[in-house]
N, C-alpha and C positions, 0 to 999 in steps of 0.2 A: 478122529478129529471132532465129531460132534461133541464128546465130551471136552475137549479146550473150548469149542465156541460156547459151549453150556456155562464153563467157568468165568468166561469173561462176561458174558451177562449176569451171572449170578454175584458179581464180585460187587461188592459193598460200596456207596460214594466215600471219598476220602472225608473224615472226620475232620471238626475244625481243627485240634490239633493238630491233624499229619499236615493240615493247609500252613498252619502256622510253622511249622516245620521245615517245609519245602519252601515257604518264602523267607525265611531265616536265611538257610544256605543259597538263595537270590540274593536278599540284602548282602552277606559276606562277598558275594561274587561281584558285588559292585553293580546288580540288577535292580534298581529300585521299581521300576516302572513295574517289569514283570512278576516282584515280588508282592506288589500293591494287589495288583489283581487277585491274586490268592488270598493276603489279608482281607480285601473285600467280600471275600468267600466266607472267608473265616466268621467274619463277625456277623454276617448275616445269619449263619448258624449259632452263633454264640454271641450277642450283640452288647454282652456286658463283661466280654473278658479282658481283663486291664491288658495282659502281654499284648493282646491283638491289637488293643490300641494303642500301646507303646511302640510296637515295630511300624504299625501303619502311619501311624506321626515319623518315625523315623523317614522312610520311603518319602513321605510327601515331605519333609525338609531336604531329605538329598534331591529331592525334584525341584525344592525352592518354591515350594507352594505352600507360605508358611501360615498363610490363614486359615488353610486346612488342615494343618498339621496341628494348629496351635488346638484346634479342636479335640481334636484324639489326646493331646498333652492334659487338657484341661479335665476330659474326663476322668483319663488314668486317676490324676491327682484327685478329682473329686471320691474315685471310689478307695483312694487311699491316701491321705496327705501326708502320711510320713513316706509315702514311698520314694526313695531318693533317685533310681531312673526317671520315673515321671518327672519328679521334680527341675532335675538337672536337663530334662530337655523343655521343659518349659520354659524354663531360664533361657534358655540357649533360642528357643523359638522368639518369646518376646523380644531379646537382643536383635535379633535377624528383622524383625518388624519396626524397630526403632523404637520399643517399648523400656528405652533402659532402666528408668526407676522401677515398673513392676519386676524388669527382670534381677534387678538389685533386689529388692525386697525377699525374691524366691533365694536367692542365692545366701542373704545373709541367714535364712531361716534355715537350709540346707548347711552352713557352716554352723549353727548351734545345734542341730539335731544330729550330725554326722561328723564332728571336729578331726576324726581321723580318716575319713575318707579322701582315697586320692583326687586331685586334682580343685577339691572343694575352693580350699582357699587360694589358690593359683586363678580359678576363673571368677573368684569375687574379687580378687585385686584388678584384675583385668578392665572389669567393669568400674570397680574404683577410679581406677587411671582414665576411662574412657569420661569419666564425669567429671574428671579434674580433681578429686580426691587422691593428692599424690600420698599423704605420710597415713592415711589409711590403707592405700593401697602395698604400701612399704611394706607396713606391719603384717598384712594378709600375708607377703609373698615372703615374707622371714617365718612364719608359723607354716607355709607351706614348706621350705627348706628345709626347716627343723624336723619334719616327717619324712619328707623326701629328698634328701641332700643333692642328690645326682639331677635332680628336677631340671632341663638344659632351659627351656624357656620359663618358668620361674627364676632362673639366674638370672637370664639374660635382661629379663623384664626389670629385673630388680636393678640391675647395672645401669639401664636405659632410665631410669628413675630417679636414681641417685646423682646423675650427670647432669639432671635439669636442674 
């Protein structure tokens, strides 16, 4: 019995990576509040960890705490200005905050950097359509459908825009 107790007390605290892994599981289970607590601990241990910032931003976004999420995505994008995940999440968060022009700028950058990335042209088309740029949106939807012909949302939006 004493040996077991000794092992418990000698156990190392979880690493930042361990905390991120646990948090990612919680995010996948739809528990962003619990994930966020672990991610905050992780970032205390490794304040410049890009994955930690992206995942913290995702948790905050899911909790509709967009201003806080924005800071994490901006930090991650500053660490790696060509990180597709950071940029896509940054664009979505800017959109959620009503900053459509800034979101469009990032989505255009993404489409240029990663023209074959799934959903990049679709997301750009959605933003363009919301901005009232119908012809540009249609062109982006056609590009998305060339790359992913079975994209149901792209097809649906294209049909809606063509009817208008």
